[in-house]
C-alpha positions as CSV (number, residue, x, y, z in Angstrom):
1,M,84.3,94.7,124.9
2,E,83.7,97.5,122.5
3,T,86.4,98.2,120.2
4,D,86.7,101.8,118.4
5,M,87.6,100.7,114.8
6,S,87.7,103.8,112.8
7,T,89.0,104.6,109.4
8,S,91.6,106.7,108.6
9,E,91.7,109.4,105.1
10,K,93.8,107.2,103.1
11,G,91.1,104.3,103.8
12,G,93.6,102.4,106.5
13,T,91.8,100.9,109.6
14,V,93.0,102.6,112.4
15,T,93.4,101.7,115.7
16,N,95.1,104.5,118.1
17,P,94.6,107.5,115.8
18,L,97.2,109.4,117.2
19,P,100.9,108.2,116.9
20,T,103.9,109.1,118.8
21,E,106.3,112.3,117.7
22,E,109.1,109.6,118.2
23,E,106.5,107.1,115.2
24,V,105.8,109.4,113.1
25,S,109.4,110.5,112.6
26,D,110.2,106.6,112.2
27,L,107.6,106.2,109.9
28,A,109.1,109.5,107.6
29,D,112.8,107.4,108.1
30,T,110.9,104.4,106.8
31,Q,109.9,106.1,104.2
32,K,112.4,108.0,102.6
33,A,114.1,104.1,102.9
34,L,112.0,102.6,100.5
35,N,112.1,105.3,98.1
36,A,115.9,104.5,98.0
37,F,115.2,101.4,97.1
38,G,112.3,102.4,94.1
39,I,109.4,101.8,96.7
40,G,107.6,104.9,96.3
41,S,108.3,108.4,96.5
42,A,107.4,111.8,98.7
43,E,104.6,112.1,95.9
44,S,102.6,108.7,95.9
45,G,103.2,108.2,99.6
46,H,103.7,104.6,100.4
47,D,99.5,103.1,100.4
48,M,98.6,99.9,101.0
49,G,98.3,99.2,97.1
50,Q,102.3,100.1,96.4
51,L,103.3,97.9,99.9
52,A,101.4,95.4,99.0
53,A,102.6,95.0,95.3
54,A,106.7,95.9,95.9
55,V,106.3,92.4,98.7
56,Y,104.8,90.3,96.0
57,A,106.8,92.2,93.2
58,R,110.1,90.7,95.1
59,G,108.3,86.9,95.4
60,W,107.9,87.6,99.5
61,S,104.7,87.2,100.9
62,Y,102.7,88.9,103.5
63,T,100.8,88.8,106.5
64,I,99.2,91.3,108.9
65,D,97.5,91.1,112.2
66,R,96.2,92.1,114.9
67,L,98.7,92.9,118.2
68,G,96.4,94.1,121.3
69,S,96.3,98.5,119.3
70,D,98.9,98.0,117.2
71,Y,99.0,95.9,113.7
72,R,101.5,93.8,113.1
73,A,103.0,92.9,109.7
74,I,105.3,90.1,108.9
75,V,106.9,90.0,105.3
76,L,108.3,86.4,104.6
77,Q,111.3,85.5,101.9
78,S,108.1,82.4,100.0
79,S,110.6,80.4,98.5
80,R,112.5,77.3,100.7
81,E,115.6,78.5,99.8
82,L,118.9,78.2,102.5
83,G,119.3,81.4,104.1
84,Q,115.1,82.1,104.4
85,F,113.9,85.3,106.2
86,Q,111.5,86.6,107.5
87,A,110.6,90.7,108.8
88,T,108.3,91.8,111.2
89,G,106.6,95.7,111.5
90,V,104.3,96.9,113.7
91,G,103.1,100.5,113.7
92,W,99.3,102.3,114.6
93,T,98.0,101.4,110.9
94,M,98.4,98.5,108.6
95,E,100.5,100.5,106.3
96,A,102.5,101.1,108.8
97,A,103.0,98.0,110.2
98,L,103.9,97.0,106.6
99,A,106.1,99.6,105.4
100,Y,108.2,98.9,108.2
101,A,108.5,95.1,107.4
102,L,109.1,95.3,104.1
103,E,112.1,98.0,105.1
104,K,113.7,95.5,107.4
105,A,113.1,92.7,104.6
106,L,114.8,94.7,101.5
107,V,118.1,95.6,104.8
108,I,118.4,92.1,105.6
109,A,118.3,90.5,101.7
110,Q,120.4,93.1,100.3
111,R,123.5,92.4,103.4
112,R,122.7,88.4,102.2
113,G,123.1,89.6,98.7
114,V,119.7,88.5,97.8
115,P,119.1,90.7,94.6
116,I,116.2,92.9,96.0
117,G,114.6,95.0,92.3
118,S,111.6,94.3,91.5
119,S,111.6,90.3,89.0
C-alpha cells in the first residue's frame, strides 16, 4: 500500500492537502479562539511549536496519531486530579488536529473553573 507523505510549506506532514471550505473556516474560528486564550496571534500563526508549548505550559500532555487520511490529537490533563479530562481533535494536518484539541481542552478547563493561563 503506497502512502503519499508530502510536506506543507510550514513543515507539517500532510495527507489530505486540500481541506474543504468548511475545514478551513473551522480552523480560522479555532485560531481566533486560541488567540482569545492568549495562544499565538494572527501575525505569528499557530505552528506546532507554539501549540505544543501551550499544552505543556498548562501541565498537560498530548498525543497525535493517524486516523485514516487525517490526524487525531488528544490533549490530556496530566495530573491525577478529580475531574481529569481529555479533548480530541481531528484535522488534515498535525497542527490542525492539535489546534482543535487544544481549543476544546481550554474550553473544558474554563467551564470547570480550572486556571487556563500558562503556569
